N, C-alpha and C positions, 0 to 999 in steps of 0.2 A: 586132728589132734592139736591141742594147744602147744605152741612153742613157749620157751622161757619168757620171752617178752610179753606175749599175750597173757600168760599165766600171771605174771607180776602185775600187769595192768588190771586184770580182773580182780586180783586180790586187793589192790588199792581201792577199786570201786566198791567192793563189798565192805571194806573197812569204813569208807566214807558213809555208806548207806546205813550202817549200824551206829553211826555217830562217833566212831573212834577217830581220834586225831592222829594223822600220820606225822611221825617225828622225822625231821630232816637233820642229819648230822653234818655240821660244818667241818671241812677238812682243811689241811694246810694249803691246798690249791685254791681255796676260795669257793668251791662248788658245793652244792648240797645234794644229799642222797634222795633222789626222787624216783627215777626209773619208770615213771608213767607218762613221759612226754615223747616217747618214740625215739629218743636218742640212745645211741650205744653208750653203755656205762662201762668205763675202763678204770680198773684199780691199778695204780702204778706205784711201786715201792722203789725209791731211789736209794742207792747205797750210801750217799752222803753228799757233802759239798767240800771235799778235801782238796780240790784243785780247780784251776781255770777250765780244764777240760770238762770236769764234772758239771760245773756251772753252765757251760755251753750246752752240754747234753740235756740238762734239766730244762733250760730255756727252749731248746728245740722241741722237746716232748710237749711242753705246755702250749707252745705256739701252734704246733701241728694239731693238737687235740682241739684247740679252739677253732682253728681253720676248718677242721673236719666236722665240727658241730657235735663233738662227743662230750659227754658228762664225765669229766676227769676227777677221779679220787686220787690225790697225790699225798705221799708220805715220805719223809726224809729219815732214813734209818740211823743216821749219825754214826756210820761205820760199825753198827752192832747187829749181828745176826738175829739176836732175840727180838730186836725192834722190827726187823723185816718180817719175821715169822708172825709176830703179833699183828702187824698191818695186813698181811695176807689173810690171816684168820678173820680179821674184821671185814675184809672185802668178801670173803666167803659168806659170812653172816649176813651182809647187806645184799647178797645175791647179785653181784655185778655180772655183766655179760662176759668180760674177759679180764684176766689178771696178767699184768706184765711186771717184771722186776729185773733189776740189775743186781745179781747176788753179791753179797759182801765177800763170801768165801765159796769154795767149790763144793764142800760136803755138808751134810746135815739137813737136807731138804726133804727127804722122802716122806716123812710123816705129814707135813703140811701140804705137800703136793698131792698126796693120796686123799687128803680131806677135800681138796679142790676137785679132784677127779670124781670123787663120790657124789659131789653136788653138780657134776657135769659142767663145771666152769673151766674152759680151756685156759692154759697158761702159756705165755710167750716170754722167753728170756730175751733180754736186751743187753748188749755190750759184752756180757760175761757168761760163760758156760757153767754147768753144774755136773756133778757125778751122781747118778741115781741107780738104784737097783732095777728100775723099770723105765725104759726110755719113753714109754707112752705117757708118762706123768707130765711131760710138756710137749707142746706142738712143734715149736721151732725156736731157733736162735737168730736174732737180728743183730749182727755185730761183726767185729774184725777177727782176723786170723792172727792171734797173738804170737803163736809159734813162728809164723812167717815173719811177723814184725821183728822178732828176735833175730831171725836169719838175715833179714834186710839190714838190721843194725850191724851185724857182723860184716856183711859185704860192704856196707858204706864205710865202716871203719878202715877197711883195706884201702879205699880211695883216699880217706883222710890222711892215713899214714904215708901214702905215696905222695900226696900233694905237699905234705909237711917235710918230705925228704927224710923221714925217720929211719934210722938204722939201729940195729941191735934189738935187745929184749923189749917186749911190750908188756909192761906191768900194769895190769888193769884193776881198778877199783870198781866194784859194781854196787850201785844203789838199787836195792830191790824194792818192789812194790809191797803192799800189805801182805803179810805172811798168810798163806793159804788161799789168796785170791788168784783167780785164773790168769790175769795178765802177768802177775809176778812169776807164777810157776812156768807159764808157757813162753814168755819172753826170755827168761833165763835159759830155758831148754833150747829154744831156737838159736840163740847166740852161741851156746856151747856146742851145738851141732857144727856150726861153721868153724869154731876153734878146733874141735877134735878132728875134723875132716881136712882142714887146710893149714892149720897153724899150731899143731901140737908141739912143735919145737921152739917156737919163738913168742907165742902169746901165753900169758899166765894170769889168771884172776888171783891176785895176791890177797885181796880182802873183799868180803861181800856181806852186806847187812841190809835189813829193811829200813827205809826212811818213811814208810807208810804213805807214800805218794804225796807228801806235803813238803812245802818249802822249808818249814821249820825243821822237819825231820831230816831233809837233805843237808841242811846247814850243820846241824848237830852231829850227824853221823860222819859227814865229810871231814869235819874238824878232828874227830877222833881218828879217822883213817890217816890223816896227814901226820898225826902225832906218832902213830904206830908204824906207818909205812911212808916215810918222807920221800921215797924214791918213786912213788906212783907217777906214771907219765900218761895214763889214759883213764878217763872216767866213762863208764857206761851207766847211764841213769834210765830206769824204767819209765820215767816220765819227765816232762820239761820242768815241772815245778820243783821236783827234787834237784834237778840239774841247776836251776836258778839259785836255789838255796845253797848248793854246793859251791857255786861261783863265789858267793859271799865268803865262805870259809877259805877258799883258795886265795882270794885277794887278801883276806886278813892274815894269812900265813906268808904274805909277801911274794906270792907266785902269780903268774899271768895265766888266767884261764884261756884256753884256745891256743896257747903257745907252749908254756911249760907243761901244762896238762891238757891234752887233746880231749875234747868232750863230744860224745854222741848221746842224744836223748831220743825219746819217743813221745809223740803226741802231735805237736805242731800248733800249739796255742800261740796267740799273738805275742805274748811276752817272751816266749821262746824264740820267735823270729826276730824280736827286737834285740835280744841278747846275741843272736847269731849275726845280725847286721852290724853289731858292735865288735865282732870278732871273738866273742867269748864262748860261743858254741860252734863247733866245727861242722856238725851235720845233724839233721833231724829226720827221723822216720815218722811219717804222718800216721795218726790214728784218728779217723774222722768221728767227731762226737755228734754230728748233726743227723741223728738217726730218727728224729721225730716223724718226718713225712713217710719214710719207709715203714716205721712201726704202725702208723695209722692205717696204711694200706693193708698190712698184714692182719691187723685187728679186725678190719671190715671183712676180709676173706674168711678168717677163722670164725667170726660170728655167724657168717652166712653158710658155714659148713663146707667151704671150698678147701681143696687140697693145696697145701703150700710146701715149698722146699724145706727140708730139715734144717738147713743152715743158709741164711740169706746174708751174704757177705757185703761189706761196704767197699767203696772204691777209694784208694788212697795213693799217695805219692811219696817220694823221698827227695830231700833237699840238701844241697851242699851250701857251705858258707857264702860262696860267690853268687848264689841265687836268692839270698835272703832279702836284700833291699828291693829287688824287683817284685818279689812275691808278697812282701809285707802289706802293701795297700789292699791286696785282695783277700787277706785272711778275715774270715767272718767270726772268729772266736778267739 
């Protein structure tokens, strides 16, 4: 029985024999659509380029695909679900071996995933999860446990408050990630679990709004927070970039980030560690973006029909302010 690769190779040969020209489509990653050279063809749709974390994630995927010798089809959705769905449909039309994507939001994927399944193209989720009516529509998720990251942020805030000698009410401003995105939903959920279980009497989220995971969003929303709630004394930002933007707003308001307002963020990008080494961020919960090598291993197994775990989690750590200077030179993103 011909497998998908042999079938595609045979089809190309027939086209050539009949004098038909094979059209190769140039994509954003610089590769061309061939499929007849024996390489694994991977279609990857990235959510966007909204942060330093995302840029590092993209670089990791591209470098790992090149190292593995894969033919990578790459597209940037620019934070729009419709762009991702269009890219995935393009990959289905091209007959790639495997589709991988980091979904913009959690819901709304069933139709396009059913189209991929009908063409027997396996789908791998990276970084973020989705909600589907049929779990067989994707093979596995390679990424972090965002709910646990939220819990870790809550637990490390306990250490930050203790180290700062804080007494009294904890009035928290929360900068949420993109509305509907898995990390925004799950990080908020995990943090609230810690609050409800251990700090129902003394911690309160007084204001919470999305900053879309961007520095500009973090700065703009934090400025509004400080106007409406000038007594905020803790900021929990769902990523470093929003936290860094918020620092600018805090300083513009005449307050000291890391002192007047204690700050906990998630990701662990180099700029976050620089801010932490300067005393402006108190703690960072790491979310590792360097998923490329793990993804390529999974893609090979999936292409070969091997069974893989339903969720392949990344290894991560937590960092306090006094660890920042020592850790900074080792940060790879």
